[in-house]
C-alpha positions in Angstrom: -21.4 10.8 28.9 -21.7 14.5 28.7 -24.4 16.3 26.7 -21.9 17.7 24.3 -19.2 15.9 22.2 -15.9 15.7 23.9 -12.3 15.0 23.0 -10.2 13.4 25.7 -6.5 12.6 25.9 -5.6 9.4 27.8 -3.0 6.8 28.3 -3.8 3.1 28.2 -1.4 0.9 30.2 -0.4 -2.4 28.8 0.3 -5.5 30.8 4.1 -4.9 30.6 3.8 -1.3 31.8 4.1 0.4 28.4 1.6 3.3 28.1 -0.1 4.0 24.8 -1.2 7.5 24.0 -4.8 7.7 22.8 -7.3 10.4 21.8 -10.9 9.6 22.6 -13.7 11.3 20.6 -16.8 10.7 22.7 -20.3 11.5 21.4 -23.0 13.6 23.0 -25.3 10.6 23.9 -26.7 9.7 27.3 -26.2 5.9 26.7 -23.0 4.0 26.0 -22.1 3.6 22.4 -19.9 1.3 20.3 -16.3 2.4 19.9 -14.3 2.4 16.7 -10.5 2.1 16.9 -7.7 3.2 14.5 -4.1 2.5 15.5 -1.2 4.0 13.6 2.5 4.8 14.0 2.1 8.2 12.2 1.8 10.5 15.2 -1.7 11.5 15.9 -0.8 14.9 17.5 1.1 16.4 14.6 2.0 14.6 11.3 -1.5 13.1 11.0 -3.4 15.5 13.2 -5.6 16.3 10.2 -7.3 12.9 10.6 -9.2 14.3 13.6 -11.8 15.7 11.2 -12.8 12.2 10.0 -13.0 11.0 13.6 -15.3 13.9 14.5 -17.6 13.0 11.6 -17.9 9.4 12.9 -18.6 10.9 16.4 -20.9 13.8 15.6 -22.8 12.6 12.5 -23.0 8.9 13.3 -22.8 8.8 17.1 -19.7 6.5 17.6 -17.0 6.8 20.2 -13.7 6.8 18.4 -10.2 6.0 19.7 -7.1 7.1 17.8 -4.0 5.4 19.1 -0.3 5.9 18.7 1.1 2.4 18.5 4.0 1.3 20.8 7.1 3.5 20.6 5.6 6.1 18.2 4.2 9.5 18.7 3.6 10.0 22.4 3.4 6.3 23.3 6.2 4.7 25.3 8.0 1.5 24.4 10.2 0.7 21.5 9.2 1.0 17.8 11.0 -2.2 16.7 9.3 -2.8 13.3 6.0 -2.5 11.5 3.3 -4.9 12.7 5.5 -6.6 15.4 4.0 -9.2 17.7 4.1 -6.7 20.6 1.8 -4.4 18.7 -0.7 -7.1 18.1 -0.8 -8.1 21.8 -1.2 -4.4 22.7 -4.2 -3.9 20.4 -6.0 -6.9 21.8 -5.5 -5.4 25.3 -6.6 -1.9 24.0 -9.8 -3.4 22.6 -10.6 -5.0 26.0 -9.9 -1.7 27.7 -12.2 0.2 25.4 -15.0 -2.3 25.7 -14.8 -2.0 29.5 -15.2 1.8 29.6 -18.6 3.1 30.9 -19.0 5.2 27.7 -18.7 2.1 25.5 -21.5 -0.5 25.2 -18.9 -3.3 25.0 -18.7 -3.5 21.2 -15.6 -2.4 19.3 -15.0 -2.0 15.6 -11.6 -1.5 14.0 -10.8 0.2 10.7 -8.2 2.1 8.8 -6.3 2.7 5.6 -3.0 1.0 4.8 -1.1 0.4 8.0 -4.3 0.5 10.1 -6.1 -1.7 7.5 -3.3 -4.2 7.9 -3.5 -4.3 11.7 -7.3 -4.5 11.5 -7.0 -7.8 9.7 -4.2 -8.9 12.0 -6.2 -8.2 15.2 -9.3 -9.9 13.7 -7.2 -13.0 13.3 -6.6 -12.8 17.1 -10.4 -12.9 17.7 -10.7 -10.6 20.7 -14.2 -11.1 22.1 -15.2 -7.4 21.9 -14.2 -6.9 18.3 -17.4 -7.2 16.3 -16.4 -6.0 12.8 -13.5 -4.5 10.8 -13.0 -2.4 7.7 -9.6 -2.8 6.0 -8.9 -0.1 3.4 -6.1 -0.6 0.9 -4.4 -3.4 2.9 -2.8 -6.7 2.3 -3.4 -10.3 3.2 0.2 -11.2 2.3 3.1 -9.0 3.4 5.6 -10.7 1.1 3.7 -10.5 -2.2 1.6 -7.4 -1.7 3.3 -4.6 0.2 5.8 -1.9 -0.5 8.9 -4.1 0.0 9.0 -6.9 -2.6 7.0 -7.7 -5.7 7.3 -11.1 -7.5 10.4 -11.6 -5.1 12.0 -8.6 -6.8 13.0 -5.6 -4.6 10.7 -2.6 -5.0 13.0 0.3 -5.7 11.1 3.6 -5.8 9.2 2.8 -2.6 12.5 2.9 -0.8 12.7 6.7 -1.1 9.2 7.0 0.3 7.7 5.1 3.2 10.5 2.6 3.5 12.9 5.4 4.3 10.8 8.1 6.0 9.8 5.7 8.8 13.4 6.0 10.0 13.3 9.8 10.9 9.6 9.6 11.9 10.2 6.9 14.5 12.9 9.0 16.3 10.9 12.2 16.6 10.2 13.1 20.2 6.9 12.7 22.0 4.7 15.8 22.1 5.8 17.7 25.2 2.2 18.7 26.2 1.1 15.1 25.9 4.1 13.3 27.4 4.8 15.8 30.1 8.0 16.2 32.1 10.8 14.1 30.7 9.8 14.2 27.0 13.3 15.2 26.0 14.8 12.3 28.0 12.5 9.9 26.1 13.5 11.6 22.8 17.2 11.0 23.6 16.4 7.3 24.4 14.7 6.9 21.0 17.6 8.5 19.2 20.1 6.2 20.9 18.2 2.9 20.6 16.2 2.9 17.3 17.3 0.7 14.5 16.0 1.4 10.9 13.2 -0.8 9.9 14.3 -0.7 6.3 17.4 -2.8 7.0 15.2 -5.6 8.3 13.1 -5.5 5.2 16.1 -5.7 2.9 17.6 -8.6 4.9 14.4 -10.5 4.7 14.7 -11.2 1.0 12.8 -14.5 0.9 9.4 -15.5 2.1 9.7 -16.7 5.7 8.2 -16.7 9.1 9.0 -13.0 9.2 6.6 -12.2 6.4 4.0 -14.8 7.5 3.8 -12.9 10.8 1.2 -10.2 10.2 -0.1 -11.9 7.1 -3.6 -13.4 6.9 -2.5 -15.8 4.2 -0.4 -18.6 5.6 -0.5 -21.0 2.6 -1.7 -21.1 -1.0 -4.6 -23.4 -0.3 -6.4 -21.0 2.0 -4.5 -21.6 5.2 -4.7 -18.7 7.6 -8.0 -17.2 6.5 -9.9 -19.5 8.9 -8.7 -17.3 11.7 -10.9 -14.5 10.4 -14.3 -14.9 12.1 -15.3 -11.2 12.4 -17.3 -9.6 9.6 -14.9 -8.0 7.1 -15.4 -5.0 4.8 -12.5 -4.8 2.3 -11.9 -1.6 0.3 -9.6 -1.8 -2.8 -8.6 0.7 -5.5 -7.6 -0.2 -9.0 -4.9 2.6 -9.0 -3.7 1.5 -5.6 -0.9 -1.0 -4.8 -3.0 -3.3 -2.6 -5.6 -4.3 -5.1 -4.8 -8.0 -4.8 -6.4 -8.1 -1.3 -9.8 -8.3 -3.0 -11.2 -11.2 -4.9 -8.9 -13.9 -3.4 -9.6 -12.8 0.2 -13.3 -12.5 -0.3 -13.4 -16.0 -1.9 -11.8 -17.4 1.3 -14.2 -15.5 3.6 -17.1 -16.8 1.6 -15.7 -20.4 1.8 -15.4 -20.0 5.5 -18.9 -18.5 6.0 -17.6 -15.2 7.3 -19.8 -12.1 6.6 -18.1 -9.9 4.1 -18.2 -7.2 1.5 -15.8 -6.0 -1.1 -15.9 -2.4 -2.3 -13.5 -2.0 -5.2 -13.3 1.4 -6.9 -11.1 3.2 -9.4 -9.2 5.0 -6.6 -5.5 5.5 -5.7 -4.3 5.2 -2.1 -6.6 7.9 -0.7 -10.0 8.4 0.8 -12.7 7.2 -1.7 -14.6 10.4 -0.9 -11.8 12.7 -2.3 -9.4 10.3 -4.1 -8.1 10.6 -7.6 -9.4 9.2 -10.0 -13.2 9.3 -9.6 -15.9 8.6 -9.6 -15.8 9.3 -5.8 -18.4 8.2 -3.3 -19.6 9.2 0.2 -17.4 6.7 1.9 -18.2 7.9 5.4 -21.8 6.8 4.8 -20.6 3.3 3.6 -18.3 2.9 6.6 -21.0 4.0 9.1 -23.6 1.7 7.5 -21.2 -1.3 7.8 -20.6 -0.7 11.5 -24.2 0.2 12.2 -25.3 -3.2 11.0 -22.7 -5.2 12.9 -22.4 -3.1 16.1 -26.0 -1.8 16.3 -28.1 -4.3 14.4 -29.3 -1.7 12.0 -30.0 -2.1 8.2 -29.6 -5.1 6.0 -26.5 -6.9 4.8 -25.8 -9.2 1.8 -22.4 -10.7 1.1 -20.9 -9.8 -2.2 -18.7 -7.4 -4.2 -19.5 -3.9 -5.3 -17.0 -3.4 -8.2 -16.2 -0.5 -10.5 -15.5 -1.9 -14.0 -13.1 0.5 -15.7 -13.6 1.4 -19.3 -11.2 2.9 -21.9 -9.8 6.2 -20.6 -6.8 8.1 -21.9 -4.2 8.0 -19.2 -3.0 11.0 -17.2 -0.7 11.1 -14.1 -3.4 13.2 -12.3 -6.5 11.7 -13.9 -9.6 13.1 -12.3 -12.3 10.7 -13.6 -12.1 7.2 -15.0 -14.8 6.0 -17.3 -16.7 2.9 -16.3 -19.6 1.5 -14.4 -20.5 0.0 -11.0 -21.7 -3.6 -10.7 -22.9 -5.8 -7.9 -21.3 -9.2 -8.1 -21.5 -12.4 -6.0 -18.7 -13.1 -3.6 -17.0 -15.3 -6.2 -17.8 -13.6 -9.6 -19.0 -16.0 -12.3 -16.4 -16.0 -15.1 -15.2 -18.2 -17.9 -11.7 -18.3 -19.4 -10.9 -16.5 -22.6 -7.5 -17.6 -23.9 -5.3 -16.5 -26.8 -2.0 -17.8 -28.1 1.0 -15.4 -28.4 3.4 -16.9 -30.9 7.2 -16.9 -30.7 10.1 -17.1 -30.6 10.9 -13.5 -30.1 13.9 -12.0 -28.4 14.6 -8.7 -26.6 17.7 -7.1 -25.3 16.5 -5.7 -21.9 16.5 -2.0 -21.5 16.9 -1.6 -17.7 14.9 1.6 -17.7 11.8 0.1 -19.2 8.8 0.7 -16.9 9.1 4.4 -16.3 5.7 5.0 -17.9 4.1 2.9 -15.2 6.8 3.8 -12.6 5.0 2.8 -9.3 2.2 0.3 -8.8 0.7 2.2 -5.8 -0.5 5.7 -6.9 -1.4 7.9 -3.9 -1.1 11.5 -2.9 1.0 13.5 -5.3 3.8 13.2 -6.3 2.9 9.5 -6.4 0.7 9.8 -9.5 -1.0 7.3 -11.8 0.5 5.5 -14.7 0.9 7.5 -17.9 0.9 6.7 -21.6 2.6 3.3 -22.0 3.7 3.6 -25.6 7.4 4.5 -24.6 7.6 1.3 -22.5 5.7 -0.7 -25.2 8.4 0.4 -27.8 11.1 -1.1 -25.5 9.1 -4.4 -25.0 7.9 -7.4 -27.0 4.3 -6.7 -27.8 1.3 -8.7 -29.2 -1.7 -6.7 -30.3 -5.1 -8.5 -30.1 -8.7 -7.9 -30.9 -10.3 -6.9 -27.7 -12.7 -9.5 -26.2 -16.3 -8.5 -25.9 -17.3 -7.9 -22.4 -15.6 -7.3 -19.1 -12.9 -9.3 -17.4 -12.9 -9.5 -13.6 -10.2 -11.1 -11.5 -6.6 -12.0 -12.2 -5.4 -12.2 -15.8 -2.9 -14.9 -16.3 0.2 -15.0 -18.5 1.7 -18.4 -19.3 5.1 -17.8 -20.8 7.8 -20.2 -22.1 10.9 -18.1 -21.6 14.7 -18.3 -21.7 17.5 -15.8 -20.8 21.2 -15.6 -21.5 22.3 -14.4 -18.0 22.0 -16.0 -14.5 19.9 -13.1 -13.0 16.8 -12.0 -14.9 13.2 -10.9 -14.4 10.0 -11.1 -16.4 7.5 -8.3 -16.7 4.1 -8.7 -18.3 1.6 -5.8 -18.8 -1.8 -5.6 -20.4 -2.6 -2.3 -22.1 -5.6 -0.7 -23.8 -4.4 0.9 -27.0 -6.1 3.7 -29.0 -6.0 4.1 -32.8 -3.5 7.0 -32.4 -1.1 4.8 -30.3 -2.0 6.0 -26.8 -1.6 3.0 -24.5 -3.3 2.8 -21.1 -2.1 0.3 -18.5 -4.7 -2.2 -17.4 -2.8 -4.7 -15.2 0.7 -6.0 -14.7 2.8 -8.7 -13.0 6.5 -9.1 -12.4 8.7 -12.0 -11.2 12.3 -12.6 -10.5 13.0 -15.7 -12.5 14.8 -17.3 -9.6 11.3 -17.7 -8.2 9.7 -18.9 -11.4 8.1 -21.9 -9.6 6.5 -19.7 -7.0 7.5 -16.6 -5.0 6.7 -18.4 -1.7 9.3 -21.1 -2.4 13.1 -21.1 -2.4 15.2 -19.4 -5.1 16.4 -21.6 -7.9 19.4 -21.0 -10.1 18.7 -19.6 -13.5 20.6 -21.5 -16.3 21.3 -19.4 -19.3 19.6 -20.8 -22.4 17.3 -23.2 -20.6 13.6 -22.8 -21.4 11.3 -22.3 -18.4 7.5 -22.4 -18.2 6.4 -19.5 -16.1 2.9 -18.8 -14.9 2.3 -15.2 -13.8 -0.9 -14.0 -12.3 -1.3 -10.3 -13.0 -2.8 -7.8 -10.6 -6.5 -8.1 -9.9 -8.6 -5.8 -12.1 -12.1 -5.2 -13.5 -11.9 -3.8 -17.0 -13.8 -3.6 -20.3 -12.2 -2.2 -23.5 -14.4 0.1 -25.6 -15.4 -1.2 -29.1 -12.5 -0.6 -31.6 -9.8 -0.6 -29.0 -6.8 -3.0 -29.1 -5.7 -5.2 -26.3 -1.9 -5.3 -26.0 0.3 -7.8 -24.2 3.7 -6.2 -23.4 6.6 -8.4 -22.2 9.9 -7.0 -20.9 12.8 -8.0 -18.7 12.4 -5.0 -16.3 9.7 -3.0 -14.6 11.9 -0.2 -13.4 11.7 1.8 -11.1 8.8 -0.1 -9.6 11.2 -3.0 -9.0 14.9 -3.2 -9.5 16.3 -4.0 -13.0 18.5 -7.0 -13.6 22.0 -6.1 -12.3 23.7 -6.9 -15.7 22.8 -6.9 -19.4 20.5 -9.7 -20.4 18.5 -10.9 -23.4 15.0 -12.4 -22.9 13.5 -14.8 -25.4 9.8 -15.6 -25.4 9.4 -19.0 -27.2 5.6 -18.7 -27.0 3.0 -17.7 -24.5 -0.7 -17.7 -23.7 -2.9 -15.0 -22.1 -6.0 -16.1 -20.1 -8.6 -13.6 -19.1 -11.5 -14.2 -16.6 -14.5 -13.0 -18.6 -17.5 -12.0 -16.6 -20.7 -13.9 -17.5 -24.3 -13.5 -16.3 -26.5 -10.6 -15.5 -25.4 -8.0 -12.9 -27.1 -5.4 -10.8 -25.9 -1.8 -10.3 -25.3 -0.6 -6.7 -25.9 3.0 -5.8 -23.8 5.3 -3.6 -24.0 8.8 -2.2 -21.8 11.3 -4.1 -18.3 12.1 -3.0 -16.4 15.3 -3.7 -16.8 16.8 -7.1 -13.1 17.1 -7.5 -10.2 15.3 -5.8 -8.3 16.8 -2.9 -4.9 16.5 -4.7 -2.9 19.6 -5.1 0.4 19.6 -7.1 1.8 22.6 -5.2 5.1 21.6 -3.6 5.2 18.2 -5.4 7.9 17.2 -7.8 7.9 14.2 -10.2 10.5 14.2 -12.9 12.0 11.7 -15.3 15.5 12.6 -16.5 17.8 11.0 -19.0 21.5 11.8 -19.3 22.1 10.9 -23.0 25.9 10.5 -22.8 25.9 8.6 -19.5 22.9 6.5 -20.6 21.5 7.2 -17.1 17.8 7.4 -16.4 16.6 9.0 -13.1 13.2 9.3 -11.5 13.1 12.3 -9.1 10.4 12.9 -6.5 9.8 15.6 -3.9 7.2 17.2 -1.8 7.2 19.9 0.9 4.4 21.0 3.2 3.9 23.0 6.3 1.0 23.4 8.7 -0.2 24.2 12.2 -0.6 21.4 14.7 -2.3 21.0 18.1 -0.7 22.3 21.3 0.3 25.6 19.5 2.7 23.7 17.3 3.8 23.7 13.7 5.1 20.9 11.4 7.1 20.9 8.2 7.7 17.8 6.1 10.3 17.7 3.3 10.7 14.5 1.2 13.2 14.3 -1.6 14.2 11.2 -3.5 16.0 9.9 -6.6 16.4 6.5 -8.1 18.6 5.9 -11.1 19.8 3.2 -13.5 22.6 3.1 -16.2 21.6 1.7 -19.5 24.8 0.0 -20.5 26.1 -1.4 -17.1 22.7 -1.8 -15.4 24.2 -0.1 -12.3 21.5 1.4 -10.2 20.9 3.1 -6.9 19.0 5.7 -4.9 19.3 8.8 -2.7 16.6 9.6 -0.2 16.5 12.7 2.0 13.7 13.3 4.5 13.4 16.2 7.1 10.8 16.7 9.8 10.6 20.0 11.6 8.3 20.4 14.6 7.8 23.3 16.9 5.9 23.9 20.2 6.1 26.9 22.5 9.7 27.5 23.4 11.2 24.5 21.5 12.0 23.6 17.9 13.2 20.1 16.9 14.4 18.7 13.6 15.2 15.2 12.4 16.9 14.6 9.0 17.6 11.2 7.5 19.6 10.6 4.4 19.9 7.1 2.8 22.1 6.0 -0.1 21.9 2.6 -1.7 23.7 0.9 -4.6 22.3 -2.2 -6.2 24.9 -4.7 -7.4 25.1 -8.2 -8.7 26.2 -9.2 -5.2 23.5 -7.4 -3.2 22.6 -4.0 -1.7 25.0 -1.5 -0.2 23.1 0.7 2.2 24.2 3.8 4.1 22.0 5.8 6.4 22.7 9.0 8.4 20.2 10.4 11.0 20.9 13.9 12.5 18.7 15.5 15.2 18.8 19.1 16.4 17.1 21.0 19.2 16.7 24.8 18.7 19.4 24.5 16.0 22.0 22.7 18.1 22.9 19.1 17.1 22.1 16.6 19.8 22.5 13.3 17.9 24.2 11.9 14.9 24.0 8.2 14.0 25.1 6.3 11.0 24.6 2.8 9.6 26.4 1.0 6.7 25.7 -2.5 5.6 26.1 -4.8 2.7 23.1 -7.1 2.3 23.6 -10.1 0.0 20.9 -11.0 -2.6 
């Protein structure tokens, strides 16, 4: 190693000849050091080049070698980008870990970490048990791709996510490699990508049942703990109560504890962003927590005790850009000690479903703006069946459960249950929620079953994991509806839901708890609404409700480049007919010396009783001249 920190571009050759582009951040240390790996499809040299600062912190402040990798077929790596988390990627990353461990600047020990996609593949590769992988940290990730990702929720199609990640990966994957990194022939490789790529979103829509497709890349292989036994590497899980991956928390930690795998859960109030700068706070110095985790398992430094550091939220008036959530931190055992608090919700009560109910909660994965947090729920509550209860004393930690005896008068229907914290003036703050397509009422991992109008079904619905305590004088509200739009699609035709009776069960925390301490994060979040758009529109005469989103940003990139990202989306539903659909439009502009490229993708989709009618158009230009135009059109049955 040199006496000064260095940044090195390299290519790692796989056993099948594919070359993966990697950036190595090597510390100024005379002796070999452990290496930390993050592997993503998001283009390290332009669209996520800002991540370099976090890698430099791990190198310069904490002395780690760091490898950032473009996964196969993305960025400046060769090969084909056939899907998210494909088997080829998992084989690649096992080989990459072995390569890193064998370098003379590495002491043979590798850690893997990352947020979202790279949290997913950290868990996936830990299941493969490569010898040099000594610990992982999975931030805002999932143990079950079918139940807890951006595609399906309760076996119902997630709608608003389709205009975000589910669509923008199409144009991103056909951007060219960076000329300065790839070298001669970069434009030939770009042409090949444009000619051969197939949109991932079409696969996700076709795979509309749990199957081997979703089990691939999922830790959870069965409902009795199957699959978790493959994890033998120490695991740090990070979850956020405003994030969409909050369910990869208590259930995963319980399985790790059962299997004797060292672990820690860090669950804060955060959305899908760095806990140091995320909205809402309180924020913490997450770099210090991450480094301490790897210091222990890769360097033998410091102490470790299995358990859960959890932020218990308290009553806070909702805002879409909430900066600070009231609450307190507690240190809990791996399986928190709870006892059931149950209350009966009398019926029968019936509700004609408003397909647009759910707009106040709109997306279950808040992140960077415009993907803000849930707002005041009173509008949705007014269009739902509600039961107001005296709040229980103390905190509940885990998965609330709703047991509902329900019938409907149409063959396609859904059930949505929300818990809300209600103020005396009517303000209603979302605590937790759950949704299920009633065709999967006996379990979302099983087959679809016909819904018979008028037949009463017993449905058990586990709501999202949470940790919450209502302030004294607050009201606990149970809100039941037949739609959670646009988070998931609404029923395709008018329907009435009848709740014959129900029961709510809360896991109430018991016993004494300690309070952990953290270094402070940023005083304010890093979110900036400039260039972001988030609108709810209602056409009174057409009875049409729309959710409109947009964001535009531009910035300098390495190799004397620039990037501009433009994301526009709209989802809509008609109140009388339940017709619904979406429009997504994403454009990426990249420049380097003497070349400017643009890729624009537009997707339209109509949701019908029969299925999903999808049309995609991808257009690419170089220096203003069109070089590629491809289209796809497909009907995908329900």
